[in-house]
N, CA and C atoms as a LAMMPS dump frame, in Angstrom:
ITEM: TIMESTEP
0
ITEM: NUMBER OF ATOMS
459
ITEM: BOX BOUNDS ff ff ff
-5.0000000000000000e+02 5.0000000000000000e+02
-5.0000000000000000e+02 5.0000000000000000e+02
-5.0000000000000000e+02 5.0000000000000000e+02
ITEM: ATOMS id mol type element x y z
1 1 1 N -43.907 -326.685 38.032
2 1 2 C -45.148 -327.226 38.408
3 1 3 C -46.065 -326.136 38.922
4 2 1 N -47.19 -326.486 38.782
5 2 2 C -48.225 -325.562 39.159
6 2 3 C -48.505 -325.774 40.644
7 3 1 N -48.525 -324.666 41.401
8 3 2 C -48.712 -324.83 42.828
9 3 3 C -50.047 -325.474 43.183
10 4 1 N -51.155 -325.163 42.543
11 4 2 C -52.353 -325.849 42.959
12 4 3 C -52.263 -327.317 42.634
13 5 1 N -51.603 -327.626 41.538
14 5 2 C -51.458 -329.025 41.181
15 5 3 C -50.535 -329.697 42.178
16 6 1 N -49.541 -329.026 42.608
17 6 2 C -48.618 -329.584 43.579
18 6 3 C -49.338 -329.788 44.905
19 7 1 N -50.151 -328.84 45.255
20 7 2 C -50.903 -328.974 46.491
21 7 3 C -51.88 -330.149 46.383
22 8 1 N -52.458 -330.319 45.245
23 8 2 C -53.403 -331.4 45.034
24 8 3 C -52.667 -332.729 45.102
25 9 1 N -51.507 -332.767 44.439
26 9 2 C -50.714 -334.009 44.474
27 9 3 C -50.23 -334.293 45.889
28 10 1 N -49.839 -333.218 46.547
29 10 2 C -49.335 -333.36 47.894
30 10 3 C -50.483 -333.786 48.804
31 11 1 N -51.635 -333.224 48.602
32 11 2 C -52.786 -333.546 49.399
33 11 3 C -53.213 -334.994 49.131
34 12 1 N -53.161 -335.423 47.877
35 12 2 C -53.509 -336.797 47.527
36 12 3 C -52.5 -337.762 48.133
37 13 1 N -51.203 -337.368 48.079
38 13 2 C -50.155 -338.195 48.654
39 13 3 C -50.35 -338.306 50.162
40 14 1 N -50.64 -337.175 50.808
41 14 2 C -50.86 -337.174 52.247
42 14 3 C -52.081 -338.021 52.59
43 15 1 N -53.13 -337.894 51.766
44 15 2 C -54.317 -338.712 52.004
45 15 3 C -53.984 -340.204 51.851
46 16 1 N -53.174 -340.491 50.829
47 16 2 C -52.771 -341.878 50.583
48 16 3 C -51.949 -342.407 51.756
49 17 1 N -51.009 -341.606 52.243
50 17 2 C -50.159 -341.996 53.364
51 17 3 C -51.027 -342.133 54.623
52 18 1 N -51.926 -341.204 54.826
53 18 2 C -52.799 -341.243 55.985
54 18 3 C -53.693 -342.485 55.937
55 19 1 N -54.191 -342.799 54.755
56 19 2 C -55.011 -343.981 54.588
57 19 3 C -54.154 -345.23 54.828
58 20 1 N -52.928 -345.253 54.406
59 20 2 C -52.021 -346.384 54.626
60 20 3 C -51.75 -346.578 56.108
61 21 1 N -51.497 -345.416 56.794
62 21 2 C -51.281 -345.496 58.232
63 21 3 C -52.539 -345.978 58.955
64 22 1 N -53.684 -345.535 58.496
65 22 2 C -54.947 -345.961 59.109
66 22 3 C -55.138 -347.46 58.923
67 23 1 N -54.869 -347.941 57.717
68 23 2 C -54.993 -349.379 57.442
69 23 3 C -54.002 -350.153 58.299
70 24 1 N -52.801 -349.621 58.399
71 24 2 C -51.778 -350.284 59.218
72 24 3 C -52.176 -350.264 60.692
73 25 1 N -52.762 -349.138 61.149
74 25 2 C -53.194 -349.044 62.544
75 25 3 C -54.321 -350.036 62.811
76 26 1 N -55.268 -350.107 61.868
77 26 2 C -56.36 -351.061 62.025
78 26 3 C -55.812 -352.485 62.008
79 27 1 N -54.888 -352.786 61.109
80 27 2 C -54.275 -354.117 61.032
81 27 3 C -53.509 -354.42 62.315
82 28 1 N -52.792 -353.405 62.842
83 28 2 C -52.038 -353.589 64.08
84 28 3 C -52.983 -353.884 65.237
85 29 1 N -54.076 -353.133 65.328
86 29 2 C -55.047 -353.341 66.402
87 29 3 C -55.676 -354.739 66.265
88 30 1 N -56.008 -355.12 65.022
89 30 2 C -56.582 -356.441 64.796
90 30 3 C -55.585 -357.527 65.2
91 31 1 N -54.327 -357.356 64.845
92 31 2 C -53.302 -358.346 65.213
93 31 3 C -53.094 -358.362 66.722
94 32 1 N -53.13 -357.169 67.35
95 32 2 C -52.987 -357.092 68.799
96 32 3 C -54.142 -357.816 69.48
97 33 1 N -55.356 -357.611 68.993
98 33 2 C -56.511 -358.316 69.543
99 33 3 C -56.377 -359.83 69.324
100 34 1 N -55.895 -360.231 68.159
101 34 2 C -55.71 -361.663 67.875
102 34 3 C -54.669 -362.259 68.817
103 35 1 N -53.589 -361.516 69.06
104 35 2 C -52.543 -362.007 69.976
105 35 3 C -53.108 -362.131 71.389
106 36 1 N -53.865 -361.116 71.836
107 36 2 C -54.467 -361.18 73.174
108 36 3 C -55.431 -362.359 73.276
109 37 1 N -56.217 -362.594 72.23
110 37 2 C -57.155 -363.721 72.222
111 37 3 C -56.378 -365.04 72.288
112 38 1 N -55.271 -365.135 71.531
113 38 2 C -54.438 -366.345 71.552
114 38 3 C -53.782 -366.553 72.918
115 39 1 N -53.36 -365.466 73.562
116 39 2 C -52.76 -365.57 74.904
117 39 3 C -53.801 -366.111 75.886
118 40 1 N -55.04 -365.596 75.775
119 40 2 C -56.112 -366.085 76.644
120 40 3 C -56.355 -367.571 76.396
121 41 1 N -56.343 -368 75.127
122 41 2 C -56.523 -369.419 74.803
123 41 3 C -55.374 -370.263 75.355
124 42 1 N -54.167 -369.761 75.293
125 42 2 C -53.01 -370.507 75.833
126 42 3 C -53.173 -370.684 77.335
127 43 1 N -53.582 -369.632 78.052
128 43 2 C -53.791 -369.748 79.501
129 43 3 C -54.879 -370.773 79.802
130 44 1 N -55.951 -370.707 79.024
131 44 2 C -57.045 -371.654 79.21
132 44 3 C -56.559 -373.086 78.973
133 45 1 N -55.779 -373.279 77.916
134 45 2 C -55.242 -374.608 77.619
135 45 3 C -54.273 -375.074 78.706
136 46 1 N -53.492 -374.151 79.252
137 46 2 C -52.575 -374.524 80.339
138 46 3 C -53.352 -374.972 81.565
139 47 1 N -54.464 -374.286 81.902
140 47 2 C -55.289 -374.689 83.039
141 47 3 C -55.904 -376.06 82.787
142 48 1 N -56.429 -376.255 81.59
143 48 2 C -57.012 -377.551 81.253
144 48 3 C -55.961 -378.652 81.273
145 49 1 N -54.785 -378.345 80.788
146 49 2 C -53.684 -379.323 80.793
147 49 3 C -53.305 -379.685 82.239
148 50 1 N -53.251 -378.675 83.123
149 50 2 C -52.919 -378.935 84.526
150 50 3 C -54.012 -379.802 85.168
151 51 1 N -55.268 -379.51 84.854
152 51 2 C -56.372 -380.307 85.393
153 51 3 C -56.282 -381.743 84.897
154 52 1 N -56.054 -381.909 83.604
155 52 2 C -55.949 -383.258 83.032
156 52 3 C -54.727 -384 83.576
157 53 1 N -53.64 -383.289 83.802
158 53 2 C -52.436 -383.911 84.37
159 53 3 C -52.736 -384.418 85.782
160 54 1 N -53.466 -383.619 86.557
161 54 2 C -53.827 -384.05 87.912
162 54 3 C -54.722 -385.288 87.856
163 55 1 N -55.66 -385.306 86.914
164 55 2 C -56.545 -386.473 86.779
165 55 3 C -55.741 -387.705 86.372
166 56 1 N -54.827 -387.533 85.412
167 56 2 C -53.993 -388.659 84.953
168 56 3 C -53.124 -389.168 86.094
169 57 1 N -52.542 -388.25 86.887
170 57 2 C -51.723 -388.679 88.028
171 57 3 C -52.554 -389.449 89.044
172 58 1 N -53.768 -388.969 89.302
173 58 2 C -54.657 -389.69 90.222
174 58 3 C -54.993 -391.072 89.705
175 59 1 N -55.306 -391.145 88.41
176 59 2 C -55.612 -392.45 87.806
177 59 3 C -54.392 -393.372 87.846
178 60 1 N -53.229 -392.788 87.606
179 60 2 C -51.993 -393.59 87.635
180 60 3 C -51.773 -394.166 89.031
181 61 1 N -51.996 -393.346 90.059
182 61 2 C -51.847 -393.833 91.435
183 61 3 C -52.874 -394.921 91.741
184 62 1 N -54.103 -394.726 91.251
185 62 2 C -55.131 -395.757 91.442
186 62 3 C -54.734 -397.058 90.77
187 63 1 N -54.191 -396.963 89.566
188 63 2 C -53.767 -398.162 88.828
189 63 3 C -52.616 -398.853 89.554
190 64 1 N -51.667 -398.061 90.065
191 64 2 C -50.574 -398.661 90.834
192 64 3 C -51.117 -399.403 92.039
193 65 1 N -52.084 -398.784 92.743
194 65 2 C -52.678 -399.432 93.903
195 65 3 C -53.402 -400.719 93.532
196 66 1 N -54.153 -400.674 92.437
197 66 2 C -54.871 -401.877 92
198 66 3 C -53.904 -402.983 91.587
199 67 1 N -52.844 -402.609 90.886
200 67 2 C -51.852 -403.613 90.487
201 67 3 C -51.188 -404.233 91.707
202 68 1 N -50.859 -403.397 92.681
203 68 2 C -50.236 -403.901 93.903
204 68 3 C -51.191 -404.849 94.637
205 69 1 N -52.452 -404.457 94.715
206 69 2 C -53.44 -405.317 95.374
207 69 3 C -53.618 -406.623 94.61
208 70 1 N -53.628 -406.538 93.274
209 70 2 C -53.783 -407.747 92.459
210 70 3 C -52.597 -408.69 92.669
211 71 1 N -51.397 -408.14 92.755
212 71 2 C -50.22 -408.975 92.988
213 71 3 C -50.291 -409.639 94.365
214 72 1 N -50.735 -408.885 95.361
215 72 2 C -50.864 -409.448 96.704
216 72 3 C -51.895 -410.572 96.717
217 73 1 N -53.033 -410.339 96.056
218 73 2 C -54.069 -411.375 95.985
219 73 3 C -53.524 -412.597 95.257
220 74 1 N -52.782 -412.37 94.177
221 74 2 C -52.215 -413.484 93.417
222 74 3 C -51.229 -414.282 94.276
223 75 1 N -50.397 -413.577 95.024
224 75 2 C -49.446 -414.268 95.902
225 75 3 C -50.185 -415.054 96.991
226 76 1 N -51.214 -414.424 97.576
227 76 2 C -51.978 -415.113 98.621
228 76 3 C -52.702 -416.326 98.06
229 77 1 N -53.208 -416.205 96.845
230 77 2 C -53.887 -417.328 96.209
231 77 3 C -52.898 -418.468 95.96
232 78 1 N -51.72 -418.12 95.48
233 78 2 C -50.703 -419.152 95.232
234 78 3 C -50.311 -419.841 96.542
235 79 1 N -50.134 -419.049 97.598
236 79 2 C -49.776 -419.608 98.899
237 79 3 C -50.9 -420.515 99.412
238 80 1 N -52.135 -420.047 99.286
239 80 2 C -53.273 -420.854 99.729
240 80 3 C -53.375 -422.145 98.923
241 81 1 N -53.11 -422.049 97.634
242 81 2 C -53.152 -423.243 96.783
243 81 3 C -52.094 -424.249 97.229
244 82 1 N -50.896 -423.757 97.512
245 82 2 C -49.826 -424.65 97.971
246 82 3 C -50.201 -425.291 99.319
247 83 1 N -50.745 -424.482 100.235
248 83 2 C -51.137 -425.009 101.54
249 83 3 C -52.253 -426.043 101.395
250 84 1 N -53.209 -425.757 100.527
251 84 2 C -54.296 -426.702 100.289
252 84 3 C -53.76 -428.008 99.714
253 85 1 N -52.83 -427.91 98.776
254 85 2 C -52.226 -429.109 98.19
255 85 3 C -51.505 -429.92 99.27
256 86 1 N -50.74 -429.229 100.132
257 86 2 C -50.039 -429.919 101.222
258 86 3 C -51.029 -430.585 102.178
259 87 1 N -52.121 -429.884 102.499
260 87 2 C -53.119 -430.457 103.398
261 87 3 C -53.793 -431.675 102.772
262 88 1 N -54.047 -431.63 101.467
263 88 2 C -54.639 -432.791 100.788
264 88 3 C -53.698 -433.985 100.863
265 89 1 N -52.411 -433.744 100.664
266 89 2 C -51.437 -434.842 100.749
267 89 3 C -51.385 -435.408 102.168
268 90 1 N -51.39 -434.507 103.16
269 90 2 C -51.361 -434.972 104.546
270 90 3 C -52.623 -435.768 104.875
271 91 1 N -53.768 -435.281 104.414
272 91 2 C -55.028 -435.974 104.668
273 91 3 C -55.036 -437.35 104.002
274 92 1 N -54.535 -437.413 102.775
275 92 2 C -54.47 -438.701 102.084
276 92 3 C -53.563 -439.664 102.851
277 93 1 N -52.444 -439.163 103.354
278 93 2 C -51.523 -439.993 104.132
279 93 3 C -52.199 -440.46 105.432
280 94 1 N -52.927 -439.552 106.083
281 94 2 C -53.611 -439.907 107.332
282 94 3 C -54.69 -440.961 107.073
283 95 1 N -55.466 -440.781 105.996
284 95 2 C -56.513 -441.756 105.668
285 95 3 C -55.883 -443.11 105.35
286 96 1 N -54.801 -443.095 104.611
287 96 2 C -54.122 -444.353 104.272
288 96 3 C -53.62 -445.042 105.54
289 97 1 N -53.016 -444.273 106.424
290 97 2 C -52.486 -444.84 107.674
291 97 3 C -53.631 -445.338 108.559
292 98 1 N -54.737 -444.593 108.587
293 98 2 C -55.89 -444.994 109.384
294 98 3 C -56.464 -446.313 108.865
295 99 1 N -56.544 -446.457 107.554
296 99 2 C -57.025 -447.718 106.976
297 99 3 C -56.094 -448.876 107.322
298 100 1 N -54.79 -448.622 107.274
299 100 2 C -53.827 -449.66 107.64
300 100 3 C -54.018 -450.078 109.097
301 101 1 N -54.149 -449.091 109.981
302 101 2 C -54.319 -449.392 111.399
303 101 3 C -55.639 -450.111 111.667
304 102 1 N -56.683 -449.721 110.938
305 102 2 C -57.979 -450.375 111.113
306 102 3 C -57.9 -451.836 110.682
307 103 1 N -57.229 -452.072 109.551
308 103 2 C -57.05 -453.455 109.097
309 103 3 C -56.243 -454.262 110.109
310 104 1 N -55.182 -453.668 110.634
311 104 2 C -54.374 -454.344 111.644
312 104 3 C -55.202 -454.644 112.886
313 105 1 N -56.031 -453.67 113.289
314 105 2 C -56.852 -453.854 114.478
315 105 3 C -57.877 -454.968 114.269
316 106 1 N -58.504 -454.997 113.107
317 106 2 C -59.483 -456.052 112.823
318 106 3 C -58.817 -457.417 112.8
319 107 1 N -57.643 -457.474 112.218
320 107 2 C -56.941 -458.764 112.157
321 107 3 C -56.479 -459.19 113.538
322 108 1 N -56.006 -458.237 114.32
323 108 2 C -55.515 -458.611 115.649
324 108 3 C -56.676 -458.965 116.574
325 109 1 N -57.863 -458.368 116.38
326 109 2 C -59.016 -458.697 117.219
327 109 3 C -59.404 -460.154 117.042
328 110 1 N -59.43 -460.614 115.785
329 110 2 C -59.855 -461.988 115.542
330 110 3 C -58.772 -462.997 115.903
331 111 1 N -57.552 -462.68 115.662
332 111 2 C -56.496 -463.665 115.883
333 111 3 C -56.017 -463.693 117.326
334 112 1 N -56.07 -462.551 118.006
335 112 2 C -55.516 -462.488 119.357
336 112 3 C -56.57 -462.659 120.45
337 113 1 N -57.822 -462.662 120.119
338 113 2 C -58.87 -462.753 121.133
339 113 3 C -58.989 -464.194 121.62
340 114 1 N -58.987 -464.406 122.937
341 114 2 C -59.16 -465.768 123.451
342 114 3 C -60.591 -466.267 123.235
343 115 1 N -61.509 -465.369 123.003
344 115 2 C -62.905 -465.731 122.812
345 115 3 C -63.284 -465.802 121.331
346 116 1 N -62.322 -465.749 120.444
347 116 2 C -62.591 -465.731 119.001
348 116 3 C -63.404 -466.949 118.574
349 117 1 N -63.009 -468.119 119.018
350 117 2 C -63.719 -469.354 118.661
351 117 3 C -65.125 -469.319 119.248
352 118 1 N -65.254 -468.82 120.476
353 118 2 C -66.564 -468.742 121.125
354 118 3 C -67.483 -467.774 120.383
355 119 1 N -66.94 -466.65 119.922
356 119 2 C -67.75 -465.675 119.181
357 119 3 C -68.252 -466.297 117.885
358 120 1 N -67.415 -467.084 117.229
359 120 2 C -67.848 -467.762 116
360 120 3 C -68.965 -468.756 116.297
361 121 1 N -68.837 -469.45 117.394
362 121 2 C -69.894 -470.402 117.779
363 121 3 C -71.205 -469.667 118.04
364 122 1 N -71.128 -468.5 118.725
365 122 2 C -72.33 -467.716 119.019
366 122 3 C -72.979 -467.273 117.717
367 123 1 N -72.188 -466.801 116.774
368 123 2 C -72.723 -466.377 115.48
369 123 3 C -73.301 -467.562 114.701
370 124 1 N -72.828 -468.716 115.013
371 124 2 C -73.374 -469.928 114.398
372 124 3 C -74.634 -470.438 115.11
373 125 1 N -75.005 -469.812 116.235
374 125 2 C -76.248 -470.174 116.911
375 125 3 C -76.046 -470.972 118.188
376 126 1 N -74.874 -471.003 118.782
377 126 2 C -74.617 -471.772 120.011
378 126 3 C -75.365 -471.155 121.187
379 127 1 N -75.742 -471.993 122.131
380 127 2 C -76.474 -471.537 123.322
381 127 3 C -75.505 -471.39 124.488
382 128 1 N -76.033 -470.884 125.609
383 128 2 C -75.205 -470.687 126.802
384 128 3 C -74.69 -472.032 127.295
385 129 1 N -75.523 -473.033 127.329
386 129 2 C -75.102 -474.353 127.824
387 129 3 C -74.021 -474.952 126.942
388 130 1 N -74.165 -474.82 125.618
389 130 2 C -73.133 -475.358 124.713
390 130 3 C -71.799 -474.679 124.955
391 131 1 N -71.836 -473.337 125.101
392 131 2 C -70.584 -472.601 125.372
393 131 3 C -69.978 -473.035 126.699
394 132 1 N -70.794 -473.236 127.706
395 132 2 C -70.272 -473.629 129.013
396 132 3 C -69.606 -475.005 128.918
397 133 1 N -70.189 -475.923 128.148
398 133 2 C -69.647 -477.276 128.043
399 133 3 C -68.397 -477.313 127.158
400 134 1 N -68.495 -476.66 125.973
401 134 2 C -67.422 -476.788 124.986
402 134 3 C -66.227 -475.888 125.292
403 135 1 N -66.45 -474.715 125.878
404 135 2 C -65.348 -473.755 126.063
405 135 3 C -64.942 -473.587 127.505
406 136 1 N -65.573 -474.333 128.373
407 136 2 C -65.237 -474.272 129.797
408 136 3 C -65.408 -472.841 130.334
409 137 1 N -66.599 -472.24 130.029
410 137 2 C -66.909 -470.893 130.496
411 137 3 C -67.944 -470.973 131.596
412 138 1 N -67.951 -469.943 132.45
413 138 2 C -68.999 -469.876 133.47
414 138 3 C -70.278 -469.403 132.797
415 139 1 N -71.394 -469.553 133.525
416 139 2 C -72.685 -469.136 132.974
417 139 3 C -72.664 -467.644 132.64
418 140 1 N -72.112 -466.799 133.539
419 140 2 C -72.077 -465.35 133.338
420 140 3 C -71.23 -464.977 132.114
421 141 1 N -70.088 -465.65 131.936
422 141 2 C -69.243 -465.356 130.782
423 141 3 C -69.964 -465.706 129.481
424 142 1 N -70.578 -466.859 129.429
425 142 2 C -71.278 -467.303 128.221
426 142 3 C -72.449 -466.38 127.92
427 143 1 N -73.209 -465.995 128.956
428 143 2 C -74.355 -465.104 128.746
429 143 3 C -73.896 -463.735 128.248
430 144 1 N -72.814 -463.223 128.794
431 144 2 C -72.289 -461.94 128.363
432 144 3 C -71.836 -461.975 126.904
433 145 1 N -71.133 -463.01 126.517
434 145 2 C -70.684 -463.137 125.131
435 145 3 C -71.874 -463.206 124.176
436 146 1 N -72.912 -463.926 124.561
437 146 2 C -74.095 -464.025 123.699
438 146 3 C -74.787 -462.663 123.584
439 147 1 N -74.872 -461.926 124.693
440 147 2 C -75.489 -460.591 124.627
441 147 3 C -74.671 -459.65 123.744
442 148 1 N -73.367 -459.748 123.81
443 148 2 C -72.513 -458.843 123.024
444 148 3 C -72.454 -459.214 121.552
445 149 1 N -72.5 -460.457 121.222
446 149 2 C -72.232 -460.874 119.844
447 149 3 C -73.401 -461.568 119.165
448 150 1 N -74.556 -461.521 119.72
449 150 2 C -75.737 -462.076 119.058
450 150 3 C -76.44 -463.106 119.886
451 151 1 N -77.528 -463.628 119.387
452 151 2 C -78.271 -464.669 120.094
453 151 3 C -78.981 -464.153 121.325
454 152 1 N -79.681 -465.06 122.086
455 152 2 C -80.381 -464.663 123.325
456 152 3 C -79.833 -465.448 124.486
457 153 1 N -79.756 -464.804 125.657
458 153 2 C -79.208 -465.471 126.853
459 153 3 C -80.251 -466.332 127.512
């Protein structure tokens, strides 16, 4: 081989190798920059993930609190409903008993009163003198009955 040709080939080979190394160095630097950029993105995503996790945990605690409060309100409402139902039953029983007692009282007033017949006479328009004669009452008794149950003394 011819030495100048060998030098030229060698020089071309060296240039080719040098160019290959340069391309590889540039590719390596580009990949290194890409890796660093990706690492920065991963850190950023980890921070965002931690922030979102904290927000989700806070929301979860709020939801637990609301559910607990809703259950308490539901239990209190059920208890109040039961108490109201019991009070309605008691009130109905009291009203029924009161009506029974009122009827008994009205019946006993008319049947047990010694002045029952006299009161009927007064409502029929009897005077003090008629009551005194027919029922053997004093003037004061007859006048009092007329004042209480109608008519004029």
